[in-house]
Backbone bond lengths (Angstrom), bond angles and torsions (degrees), N, CA, C in turn:
res aa  C-N    CA-C-N  psi(-1)  N-CA   C-N-CA  omega(-1)  CA-C   N-CA-C  phi
1 M - - - 1.477 - - 1.553 109.37 -
2 S 1.294 116.23 125.62 1.465 120.25 -178.40 1.536 110.37 -79.03
3 T 1.300 114.85 143.42 1.463 119.43 178.03 1.519 109.58 -82.05
4 P 1.342 118.66 147.18 1.451 121.50 179.67 1.520 110.37 -61.70
5 N 1.315 115.37 139.13 1.466 121.02 -179.62 1.528 109.31 -87.50
6 I 1.341 116.13 98.75 1.462 121.75 -178.35 1.537 109.00 -83.12
7 P 1.325 118.35 124.44 1.459 120.06 178.70 1.516 111.81 -55.63
8 L 1.333 115.69 143.97 1.457 121.14 -177.76 1.536 110.72 -57.68
9 S 1.352 117.37 -34.16 1.453 121.31 -177.20 1.525 112.64 -66.92
10 L 1.338 116.77 -19.42 1.463 121.49 -179.53 1.527 112.62 -96.53
11 R 1.313 116.95 -19.72 1.471 119.10 -176.11 1.536 111.37 -64.86
12 G 1.353 117.17 -40.84 1.451 120.44 179.78 1.521 112.73 -58.15
13 P 1.338 118.84 -56.72 1.483 120.54 178.04 1.532 112.90 -57.04
14 Q 1.340 116.47 -42.13 1.450 119.87 -178.79 1.539 111.32 -63.41
15 M 1.331 116.21 -44.57 1.450 120.30 178.64 1.515 111.48 -67.17
16 A 1.334 117.53 -38.08 1.452 120.89 178.82 1.514 110.53 -64.56
17 L 1.317 117.71 -43.23 1.476 121.54 179.83 1.523 110.59 -64.57
18 L 1.326 117.22 -46.15 1.457 121.61 -179.93 1.521 110.67 -63.69
19 S 1.321 116.57 -45.84 1.472 121.18 -179.39 1.513 111.24 -61.63
20 S 1.358 115.76 -40.77 1.454 120.79 -178.43 1.539 110.89 -64.29
21 I 1.334 115.57 -47.01 1.457 120.23 -177.71 1.518 111.96 -64.59
22 I 1.343 117.09 -32.63 1.458 121.42 -177.69 1.525 111.71 -87.62
23 T 1.318 117.30 -45.80 1.473 120.56 -170.68 1.514 112.93 -70.12
24 Y 1.338 118.34 -47.00 1.453 119.78 -176.36 1.542 112.97 -60.05
25 P 1.341 119.86 -45.52 1.469 118.89 176.25 1.530 112.50 -60.98
26 L 1.365 116.79 -37.18 1.458 118.79 179.46 1.511 111.13 -65.09
27 V 1.339 116.70 -41.95 1.450 121.12 178.00 1.540 109.47 -61.94
28 F 1.327 115.81 -42.54 1.459 120.50 -179.95 1.526 110.89 -60.76
29 L 1.316 117.30 -43.63 1.468 121.47 179.27 1.528 110.82 -64.25
30 L 1.333 116.67 -36.95 1.448 120.33 -177.51 1.541 112.61 -70.03
31 V 1.335 116.91 -34.13 1.455 120.25 -175.44 1.525 113.28 -96.18
32 T 1.332 117.64 -4.02 1.467 120.57 -177.33 1.527 110.96 -113.09
33 P 1.347 117.97 121.99 1.467 120.45 176.64 1.517 112.09 -56.99
34 R 1.304 116.96 153.13 1.462 120.65 -175.15 1.525 112.59 -61.75
35 H 1.314 117.99 -41.80 1.443 121.93 179.81 1.547 110.58 -108.86
36 A 1.284 115.08 52.35 1.462 120.67 -176.80 1.511 111.71 -71.36
37 T 1.318 115.42 146.56 1.452 121.61 173.62 1.528 109.06 -73.09
38 A 1.329 116.02 168.77 1.463 119.56 -179.67 1.535 111.57 -61.41
39 S 1.330 116.49 -39.84 1.478 119.29 -179.43 1.524 110.86 -68.93
40 R 1.325 117.46 -37.34 1.488 120.23 177.77 1.527 109.73 -69.76
41 F 1.312 117.42 -36.42 1.438 123.30 177.27 1.541 109.85 -61.48
42 T 1.320 114.53 -44.90 1.461 120.46 -178.89 1.527 110.54 -68.81
43 K 1.336 116.23 -36.57 1.478 119.77 179.87 1.528 110.25 -62.52
44 S 1.329 118.02 -39.18 1.456 121.26 177.90 1.525 110.33 -64.37
45 R 1.332 115.26 -42.58 1.476 119.16 179.83 1.519 110.76 -61.96
46 E 1.330 116.82 -42.93 1.459 120.65 -179.34 1.526 111.83 -65.27
47 A 1.317 116.57 -35.29 1.478 120.51 179.49 1.529 109.02 -65.20
48 I 1.312 117.69 -43.88 1.465 120.99 178.62 1.530 110.79 -66.42
49 S 1.325 115.43 -35.93 1.475 119.65 176.97 1.526 111.26 -60.84
50 V 1.334 117.04 -43.40 1.456 120.85 177.25 1.510 111.46 -62.17
51 L 1.338 116.30 -44.22 1.470 121.08 178.17 1.502 111.25 -58.77
52 H 1.328 116.54 -48.03 1.465 120.71 -176.65 1.548 111.04 -67.35
53 C 1.323 116.63 -46.38 1.467 120.50 -178.05 1.517 112.03 -62.35
54 T 1.322 116.32 -38.64 1.450 120.34 177.06 1.538 110.59 -64.21
55 L 1.328 116.61 -45.86 1.450 121.60 179.68 1.518 111.66 -61.06
56 V 1.332 115.95 -48.78 1.473 120.23 -177.46 1.540 110.54 -64.89
57 T 1.323 117.28 -39.94 1.462 120.54 179.13 1.519 111.48 -61.88
58 L 1.351 117.09 -45.97 1.450 120.82 -178.90 1.527 111.83 -65.84
59 L 1.311 116.20 -43.29 1.474 120.36 179.16 1.518 111.28 -64.27
60 S 1.329 116.63 -42.33 1.467 120.44 -179.87 1.507 111.07 -66.12
61 A 1.333 117.03 -43.63 1.475 120.44 178.86 1.518 110.54 -62.86
62 Y 1.323 116.90 -39.77 1.467 120.04 178.93 1.527 111.26 -61.88
63 E 1.327 117.09 -48.87 1.466 120.62 -178.64 1.514 112.26 -67.37
64 L 1.293 117.28 -39.03 1.486 119.72 177.64 1.527 110.85 -63.77
65 Q 1.323 117.08 -41.17 1.447 120.21 178.64 1.529 110.60 -63.98
66 K 1.330 116.11 -40.88 1.455 120.93 -179.45 1.522 112.41 -65.82
67 Q 1.334 115.97 -36.30 1.473 121.42 -176.49 1.537 112.33 -91.10
68 S 1.320 118.20 -4.14 1.474 119.85 -172.18 1.514 113.55 -64.93
69 K 1.310 117.62 -17.44 1.466 119.49 177.99 1.543 110.48 -62.82
70 D 1.326 116.47 -24.79 1.468 119.55 179.80 1.515 111.39 -79.29
71 W 1.340 117.31 -6.22 1.486 119.25 179.48 1.508 111.57 -86.16
72 D 1.328 117.57 -2.56 1.467 120.35 -177.63 1.515 112.95 -90.69
73 A 1.338 114.34 29.26 1.471 118.52 179.46 1.520 110.55 -63.88
74 I 1.338 116.41 148.61 1.462 119.85 179.17 1.504 109.56 -71.56
75 P 1.346 119.73 123.89 1.451 121.96 -178.47 1.528 111.85 -62.02
76 T 1.300 114.09 149.71 1.469 118.84 175.92 1.507 108.63 -67.05
77 S 1.338 118.32 133.66 1.458 122.01 179.83 1.515 110.40 -67.33
78 R 1.328 114.87 157.13 1.474 119.67 179.67 1.525 111.37 -61.13
79 T 1.323 116.34 -33.99 1.467 118.50 -177.96 1.513 112.37 -69.16
80 N 1.361 116.51 -20.05 1.459 119.85 -179.68 1.523 113.20 -99.37
81 R 1.323 116.93 3.24 1.447 119.15 -176.19 1.521 112.59 -65.36
82 A 1.303 116.84 -33.67 1.457 119.72 -179.91 1.514 110.45 -62.58
83 A 1.336 116.15 -35.43 1.465 119.98 179.12 1.515 112.05 -78.23
84 S 1.341 116.27 -13.09 1.461 120.73 -178.43 1.517 112.10 -105.88
85 K 1.329 116.53 32.42 1.457 120.81 -174.92 1.531 111.46 -56.11
86 H 1.338 115.05 -43.13 1.465 118.84 178.70 1.518 108.26 -88.59
87 D 1.323 116.93 104.56 1.435 120.59 -173.66 1.533 111.25 -72.75
88 A 1.344 114.50 -174.87 1.452 118.40 -173.26 1.513 114.02 -62.32
89 L 1.325 118.02 -28.93 1.448 120.48 177.51 1.531 111.41 -74.71
90 Q 1.332 116.23 -19.90 1.451 119.21 -176.69 1.525 113.42 -99.13
91 T 1.333 116.32 -7.41 1.468 119.25 178.36 1.509 108.95 -85.78
92 S 1.322 116.26 167.72 1.436 120.33 -175.18 1.523 113.00 -75.52
93 N 1.346 118.37 -25.56 1.464 119.95 -177.31 1.528 114.02 -123.34
94 G 1.346 118.35 -11.07 1.443 120.65 178.36 1.513 113.53 66.59
95 A 1.327 117.28 19.64 1.461 120.35 -173.19 1.523 112.53 -66.40
96 S 1.323 117.53 -21.43 1.445 120.25 -175.04 1.523 113.20 -80.16
97 C 1.298 118.75 -5.56 1.462 121.68 -176.34 1.524 110.23 -133.17
98 P 1.340 118.58 109.44 1.478 120.93 -179.54 1.526 113.10 -57.16
99 L 1.324 116.92 -34.63 1.463 120.60 -179.18 1.529 110.98 -58.78
100 I 1.323 116.29 -34.70 1.466 121.14 -179.38 1.511 111.55 -90.77
101 A 1.342 117.56 -39.59 1.461 122.07 -171.40 1.529 113.33 -81.11
102 T 1.330 117.95 -26.58 1.479 120.64 -176.24 1.517 111.33 -59.80
103 R 1.319 115.20 131.49 1.469 121.20 177.89 1.530 108.66 -106.49
104 S 1.329 115.15 154.80 1.452 119.71 -176.42 1.543 109.55 -153.35
105 A 1.342 115.10 116.99 1.473 119.07 176.83 1.518 110.08 -64.04
106 L 1.329 117.52 -42.09 1.463 120.45 178.34 1.506 110.32 -65.51
107 G 1.339 118.00 -40.55 1.457 121.66 178.55 1.514 111.81 -59.74
108 N 1.355 116.06 -42.25 1.466 120.86 177.29 1.529 111.40 -62.60
109 S 1.321 115.68 -38.35 1.492 119.93 178.48 1.516 111.59 -69.06
110 I 1.331 117.38 -36.75 1.458 121.00 177.25 1.529 110.69 -62.69
111 A 1.343 115.90 -43.14 1.470 121.30 178.13 1.535 110.20 -62.05
112 A 1.341 116.55 -40.71 1.465 120.18 178.09 1.511 111.73 -66.41
113 L 1.335 116.36 -39.71 1.459 121.11 176.66 1.529 111.13 -60.40
114 E 1.328 115.92 -41.36 1.466 121.43 179.15 1.525 109.83 -64.96
115 M 1.318 117.23 -42.08 1.480 120.56 -179.37 1.524 110.53 -62.69
116 G 1.339 117.00 -45.78 1.459 119.96 178.94 1.503 112.20 -61.37
117 Y 1.328 117.29 -40.47 1.461 120.35 177.50 1.512 111.67 -61.81
118 L 1.341 116.88 -45.33 1.468 120.89 -178.89 1.524 112.11 -62.28
119 V 1.335 116.94 -38.38 1.460 121.08 179.30 1.534 110.22 -62.48
120 Q 1.324 116.66 -50.98 1.466 119.20 -177.95 1.530 111.24 -68.88
121 D 1.347 116.38 -34.79 1.460 119.28 179.61 1.513 111.04 -67.98
122 A 1.340 118.12 -32.78 1.463 121.06 176.72 1.519 110.05 -62.54
123 V 1.318 117.14 -39.15 1.478 121.17 178.63 1.529 109.41 -65.70
124 I 1.314 116.31 -43.32 1.485 120.93 178.90 1.531 110.33 -63.00
125 L 1.311 117.54 -39.09 1.455 121.71 178.51 1.539 110.62 -61.34
126 I 1.305 117.32 -42.68 1.472 121.21 179.24 1.536 109.85 -64.06
127 L 1.334 116.90 -45.57 1.482 120.27 178.78 1.513 110.71 -63.02
128 A 1.340 116.73 -40.95 1.472 120.59 -178.56 1.530 110.02 -66.17
129 A 1.331 117.43 -38.89 1.482 120.04 179.40 1.520 110.41 -64.38
130 R 1.336 117.32 -40.77 1.460 120.14 178.26 1.508 110.96 -64.86
131 L 1.325 116.96 -41.98 1.465 120.24 178.47 1.518 111.06 -65.06
132 R 1.352 117.32 -37.68 1.444 121.23 177.88 1.522 111.53 -63.34
133 T 1.350 116.03 -37.25 1.460 120.91 -179.90 1.517 111.14 -63.25
134 R 1.315 115.71 -37.41 1.478 120.11 178.69 1.514 112.92 -70.42
135 E 1.315 116.76 -21.01 1.475 121.30 -177.79 1.521 110.69 -111.39
136 R 1.293 117.70 45.37 1.473 121.63 -179.29 1.519 109.87 -57.28
137 G 1.330 116.91 139.17 1.467 120.80 -179.61 1.504 112.90 90.34
138 K 1.361 116.33 -3.73 1.469 119.40 -179.60 1.540 110.54 -118.13
139 G 1.302 115.21 32.55 1.462 119.46 -177.07 1.509 112.60 -69.30
140 L 1.332 116.42 158.92 1.455 122.40 177.81 1.532 108.87 -77.49
141 A 1.314 114.46 158.03 1.476 119.46 179.61 1.512 111.04 -63.43
142 K 1.310 116.79 -38.01 1.468 121.86 177.81 1.516 108.47 -120.96
143 E 1.310 116.69 90.72 1.445 122.28 -176.69 1.512 112.62 -73.18
144 I 1.325 115.43 154.82 1.447 122.10 174.03 1.513 107.81 -84.84
145 N 1.350 117.12 137.56 1.456 120.78 178.46 1.526 108.28 -80.50
146 W 1.337 115.56 90.79 1.449 120.90 -174.60 1.542 111.61 -62.70
147 R 1.316 116.56 -38.38 1.468 119.56 -176.34 1.531 110.53 -66.06
148 V 1.321 116.51 -45.33 1.470 120.32 178.98 1.521 110.56 -62.15
149 L 1.344 116.13 -44.32 1.472 120.04 179.30 1.514 111.02 -63.55
150 G 1.330 116.89 -36.52 1.472 120.73 179.83 1.526 110.50 -62.15
151 W 1.342 115.78 -48.46 1.461 118.93 -179.84 1.543 110.33 -65.94
152 H 1.321 116.46 -37.87 1.463 120.03 178.68 1.532 110.16 -60.72
153 H 1.335 116.59 -47.83 1.448 120.64 -179.19 1.510 112.29 -63.54
154 A 1.336 116.13 -41.61 1.463 120.09 -178.58 1.528 110.85 -62.62
155 G 1.338 115.99 -47.64 1.448 120.02 -177.90 1.516 112.89 -65.85
156 L 1.350 115.66 -46.13 1.453 120.03 -176.85 1.521 111.04 -70.14
157 S 1.316 117.73 -37.37 1.480 120.94 177.95 1.512 110.38 -63.25
158 T 1.323 117.16 -41.11 1.465 121.19 178.14 1.528 110.92 -62.04
159 A 1.339 115.88 -45.14 1.463 119.67 -179.52 1.525 110.63 -63.85
160 L 1.340 117.31 -41.97 1.458 120.63 -179.35 1.535 111.32 -69.89
161 A 1.335 116.97 -32.37 1.477 120.12 176.31 1.544 109.17 -65.19
162 M 1.318 116.79 -39.68 1.481 119.71 177.36 1.524 109.63 -64.99
163 L 1.331 116.54 -37.68 1.471 120.36 178.55 1.524 109.62 -62.98
164 Q 1.336 118.63 -42.01 1.452 121.23 178.36 1.510 111.63 -63.06
165 W 1.325 116.98 -33.23 1.460 121.23 176.76 1.527 109.73 -64.50
166 Y 1.322 117.43 -43.12 1.448 120.93 178.40 1.534 111.71 -68.32
167 I 1.342 116.26 -37.75 1.459 120.49 179.11 1.523 109.67 -61.60
168 A 1.349 116.28 -43.38 1.465 121.06 -179.74 1.520 111.61 -59.51
169 R 1.304 117.36 -25.41 1.473 121.51 -179.87 1.516 112.67 -103.67
170 G 1.329 116.67 6.25 1.445 120.30 177.64 1.508 113.63 68.07
171 R 1.332 117.87 28.68 1.446 122.33 -175.87 1.526 112.91 -119.30
172 E 1.306 117.96 17.02 1.470 120.09 -176.62 1.521 110.41 -73.64
173 K 1.311 115.78 146.59 1.469 123.86 176.80 1.527 109.00 -138.13
174 G 1.300 115.59 157.58 1.456 120.51 173.17 1.498 116.86 71.69
175 I 1.349 117.48 22.57 1.474 118.84 -178.60 1.531 111.65 -64.36
176 M 1.357 117.86 -27.09 1.452 120.14 177.34 1.523 111.00 -67.99
177 V 1.342 116.69 -36.91 1.458 120.64 175.73 1.520 111.12 -62.71
178 I 1.325 114.77 -41.87 1.477 120.11 179.36 1.525 110.16 -62.71
179 L 1.321 116.87 -41.73 1.470 120.34 179.79 1.534 110.38 -66.11
180 M 1.331 117.33 -35.99 1.460 120.47 176.22 1.526 110.04 -63.47
181 L 1.324 117.06 -40.72 1.453 120.93 177.20 1.544 111.15 -66.50
182 M 1.337 115.64 -32.07 1.471 119.73 178.89 1.522 111.71 -62.26
183 L 1.323 117.05 -25.12 1.469 120.20 179.49 1.526 111.27 -63.73
184 M 1.314 118.74 -15.04 1.463 121.72 176.15 1.534 111.00 -60.22
185 N 1.344 115.07 -24.12 1.484 118.85 179.47 1.516 112.30 -63.70
186 A 1.351 117.64 -15.37 1.466 119.58 -176.41 1.519 111.80 -62.35
187 S 1.341 118.15 -26.47 1.472 119.39 -177.48 1.541 112.16 -80.04
188 T 1.338 117.34 -16.89 1.458 120.09 -173.89 1.534 114.77 -61.75
189 P 1.332 119.16 -45.65 1.476 118.24 -178.96 1.522 113.44 -57.92
190 I 1.346 116.90 -40.27 1.471 119.23 178.62 1.529 110.38 -68.39
191 G 1.335 116.41 -39.78 1.470 119.21 176.24 1.514 111.90 -61.63
192 T 1.328 116.52 -38.05 1.475 120.39 177.73 1.514 111.13 -67.22
193 L 1.328 117.01 -38.23 1.476 119.92 176.70 1.517 110.69 -60.51
194 H 1.341 116.82 -44.01 1.448 120.55 178.31 1.533 110.33 -62.22
195 W 1.334 116.67 -43.82 1.472 121.68 178.24 1.526 110.38 -58.64
196 Y 1.338 116.68 -44.18 1.463 120.96 -178.65 1.538 111.27 -64.49
197 L 1.299 116.55 -44.48 1.475 119.67 -178.10 1.518 111.28 -65.47
198 V 1.322 117.55 -40.49 1.477 121.01 179.47 1.514 110.73 -61.80
199 N 1.363 115.96 -42.10 1.474 120.14 -172.81 1.531 113.75 -86.82
200 F 1.335 116.80 -32.61 1.468 118.11 -171.10 1.523 113.60 -121.47
201 Q 1.362 117.46 -8.24 1.472 120.43 174.87 1.536 108.57 -136.38
202 P 1.335 118.29 55.23 1.469 120.56 -172.76 1.520 113.81 -65.21
203 S 1.320 119.04 -16.89 1.462 120.45 -179.25 1.525 112.37 -78.65
204 R 1.318 117.53 -13.12 1.467 121.82 -177.19 1.526 109.59 -90.26
205 G 1.316 115.13 68.61 1.461 121.86 -174.39 1.509 114.36 -59.16
206 R 1.332 117.45 -44.72 1.475 119.75 -178.27 1.528 110.38 -66.45
207 A 1.334 117.29 -41.14 1.471 119.96 179.16 1.540 110.56 -62.85
208 I 1.339 115.00 -38.95 1.461 119.58 178.82 1.529 110.49 -63.07
209 M 1.324 116.42 -42.78 1.457 120.46 -179.72 1.542 110.72 -64.43
210 V 1.339 116.51 -43.05 1.467 120.61 -179.80 1.537 110.56 -64.87
211 A 1.345 115.61 -41.99 1.448 120.29 179.28 1.536 111.09 -64.01
212 N 1.321 115.65 -39.65 1.462 121.09 177.79 1.526 110.75 -62.52
213 A 1.332 115.94 -47.66 1.465 120.44 179.17 1.526 111.14 -62.51
214 A 1.345 116.94 -41.72 1.471 120.69 -179.90 1.528 110.70 -64.74
215 Y 1.313 115.38 -37.93 1.466 118.95 178.80 1.511 111.16 -65.72
216 L 1.326 117.47 -43.16 1.468 120.38 179.01 1.546 109.60 -62.16
217 L 1.318 115.74 -40.58 1.461 119.54 177.95 1.514 111.70 -61.59
218 M 1.343 115.98 -48.47 1.469 120.16 179.53 1.520 110.59 -64.12
219 Y 1.317 116.23 -37.07 1.466 120.16 179.91 1.529 109.92 -64.52
220 G 1.327 116.13 -42.65 1.458 119.37 -179.79 1.539 111.81 -64.87
221 V 1.323 116.17 -39.88 1.469 120.88 -177.55 1.511 110.97 -73.81
222 F 1.352 117.11 -48.17 1.462 119.70 -170.12 1.529 115.23 -98.25
223 R 1.330 117.86 -11.27 1.471 118.09 178.59 1.537 112.37 -116.39
224 V 1.315 116.66 -38.09 1.473 118.88 -179.69 1.514 110.93 -84.08
225 S 1.337 117.59 -40.87 1.486 120.56 -174.45 1.522 113.45 -82.29
226 I 1.332 117.33 -14.15 1.447 120.42 -176.84 1.535 111.99 -61.64
227 V 1.345 116.10 -45.65 1.486 119.41 -177.75 1.522 112.18 -61.70
228 P 1.355 119.69 -48.82 1.473 118.33 175.33 1.519 112.79 -59.99
229 W 1.316 118.61 -34.32 1.454 122.07 178.32 1.522 111.36 -64.01
230 I 1.365 116.58 -45.35 1.453 121.45 178.27 1.541 109.76 -60.01
231 L 1.331 115.86 -46.38 1.472 119.89 179.98 1.527 111.78 -63.33
232 H 1.335 116.06 -36.56 1.472 120.20 178.78 1.527 109.79 -63.71
233 V 1.347 116.52 -47.96 1.463 120.30 -179.10 1.518 110.20 -63.68
234 F 1.343 115.49 -45.22 1.470 119.91 -179.84 1.532 110.43 -62.48
235 G 1.331 116.80 -43.52 1.451 120.11 178.77 1.518 112.87 -64.44
236 S 1.338 117.29 -39.03 1.472 120.20 -178.13 1.524 110.71 -66.07
237 Q 1.328 117.46 -24.77 1.464 120.67 -179.20 1.526 112.97 -89.71
238 T 1.314 116.46 -13.83 1.463 120.38 -179.53 1.518 112.46 -115.72
239 G 1.351 116.85 1.93 1.455 120.60 176.22 1.492 115.79 85.45
240 Y 1.328 116.70 22.24 1.466 120.57 -178.21 1.517 110.36 -124.83
241 S 1.329 115.29 162.48 1.468 119.48 170.53 1.529 107.97 -75.39
242 A 1.320 116.76 170.02 1.475 119.66 179.97 1.517 111.39 -59.92
243 M 1.337 117.83 -42.50 1.459 120.75 -179.25 1.534 110.96 -67.87
244 E 1.331 116.66 -41.16 1.473 119.34 178.64 1.526 110.10 -63.25
245 A 1.324 116.34 -41.36 1.456 120.25 179.47 1.528 111.16 -62.96
246 F 1.328 115.59 -39.47 1.471 121.01 177.72 1.523 111.11 -61.86
247 L 1.311 116.74 -46.26 1.473 121.60 -176.72 1.523 112.04 -69.54
248 K 1.324 118.21 -20.79 1.461 121.88 -178.79 1.524 112.57 -94.04
249 L 1.332 117.63 2.10 1.472 120.03 177.17 1.513 110.06 -68.94
250 R 1.346 114.97 155.34 1.453 118.83 171.89 1.524 108.02 -59.93
251 M 1.326 116.99 155.60 1.457 120.91 -174.44 1.520 111.84 -57.52
252 S 1.332 117.80 -42.91 1.466 120.78 -178.99 1.527 110.71 -62.84
253 C 1.350 116.31 -42.40 1.472 120.59 179.17 1.514 111.25 -69.72
254 L 1.329 115.42 -37.93 1.476 120.21 179.12 1.525 110.66 -62.75
255 L 1.327 116.38 -46.39 1.465 120.52 179.51 1.518 111.50 -64.97
256 G 1.312 117.27 -41.78 1.463 119.92 179.56 1.506 112.23 -65.02
257 T 1.342 115.71 -43.72 1.474 120.43 178.22 1.513 111.58 -62.94
258 A 1.340 115.50 -43.57 1.465 120.44 -179.56 1.529 110.86 -63.85
259 T 1.338 114.83 -41.10 1.481 118.37 -179.51 1.523 111.66 -62.34
260 I 1.329 116.37 -45.57 1.478 120.22 178.84 1.520 110.25 -62.23
261 G 1.328 116.42 -49.20 1.456 121.01 -176.92 1.516 113.47 -62.99
262 I 1.351 116.19 -45.88 1.475 120.70 -176.11 1.530 110.44 -70.77
263 S 1.325 117.11 -45.42 1.480 119.73 -178.39 1.515 111.89 -63.19
264 N 1.334 117.19 -42.73 1.461 119.89 178.06 1.525 111.43 -66.58
265 S 1.323 117.00 -36.90 1.469 120.72 -179.87 1.538 110.29 -68.02
266 I 1.314 117.07 -42.29 1.459 120.69 178.84 1.520 110.79 -62.45
267 W 1.347 115.11 -45.92 1.476 118.72 -179.84 1.534 108.79 -61.58
268 F 1.333 117.96 -40.76 1.457 122.30 -179.24 1.531 111.75 -61.61
269 I 1.335 115.01 -44.72 1.473 119.40 179.47 1.505 110.91 -65.02
270 L 1.334 117.59 -43.56 1.453 121.02 178.15 1.529 111.30 -64.18
271 G 1.345 116.03 -36.29 1.461 119.62 177.99 1.510 112.75 -64.54
272 I 1.341 116.24 -41.49 1.468 120.58 177.13 1.533 110.13 -65.34
273 K 1.326 116.33 -41.52 1.465 120.18 179.77 1.543 111.35 -60.08
274 K 1.343 115.78 -45.30 1.472 120.65 179.02 1.522 110.30 -64.58
275 F 1.318 116.28 -39.50 1.466 119.74 -179.52 1.526 110.26 -62.68
276 V 1.318 117.08 -45.95 1.479 121.02 -179.67 1.521 109.53 -63.51
277 Q 1.324 117.20 -44.39 1.478 120.39 -179.87 1.537 111.25 -63.36
278 R 1.307 116.39 -35.76 1.453 120.49 -176.01 1.514 112.45 -76.04
279 Y 1.329 117.48 -34.77 1.445 120.15 -170.99 1.521 114.86 -116.13
280 Q 1.327 118.07 5.54 1.464 118.84 -176.59 1.529 111.73 -65.25
281 R 1.313 116.81 -27.99 1.469 120.05 178.52 1.528 111.09 -66.23
282 N 1.341 115.67 -26.30 1.476 119.89 -178.09 1.536 111.53 -85.45
283 V 1.336 117.16 -22.46 1.460 119.69 -176.66 1.508 113.28 -107.02
284 M 1.341 117.53 -20.16 1.467 119.38 179.59 1.505 110.22 -81.91
285 P 1.315 119.47 133.06 1.472 121.71 179.97 1.534 110.47 -66.68
286 R 1.291 114.79 145.31 1.464 118.89 179.41 1.509 110.79 -74.78
287 K 1.309 115.81 143.46 1.474 120.48 178.62 1.513 108.58 -73.34
288 G 1.326 114.76 147.82 1.463 120.32 178.55 1.530 110.92 -68.69
289 I 1.297 114.90 155.86 1.470 119.51 -179.81 1.522 108.89 -78.04
């Protein structure tokens, strides 16, 4: 019996997905004691999260840098904008925009790696929530929002599963945009450091404050600024400003982009507000007697 001939372009994503689903749980089992407490269980999960986010960020940055030469497309002139009403996201093949049309075997594998991680992490989240329920009254000082993470994983896993379906048929588009969004993972290691210090080194007040400030800075750069950056690159390749490019997106893309941008911006503003409220006593000069 002959084995099916799998195209070389599909082997990378398939291997990445399989490796991700198998490797991360094995690592988790190796670093987590058999009868671990809820906090120890969560600590192992956060360590793997840092490992994964660092790996995905570095791989995405590498591939984006390698493919960036395709972003130097000549912008559409203003006189031709009327003829370009349907931008690259609205055309059938996206050929007019390198950001959308560029394909990447490594990019497809990175997306598959992310999907596998999210699947196994969702399972760990469920187990951690059950363990936390059994240990009521022993919560961490800075708890993880399990419900928000659950919805995040479900939505993103579904989107990445659809992407794998398109990759299998050679119809994927916008992998460069996905890699740009993957750079948001860069803020996670600093956020995890802050979480660790708050819960396990609470006496290190100055370190906690610095980690909090560093996380907000990374969040602003890699989560809030990413969406305007994508729109700027997309607009520069289609002859529009970032705002014009945003308004010309298909409705589904426009709503998705707006949701990511607005939600991240709101969280960022609230994070700064909490930071100021928490530490203003340390930075404001004392009034004279």
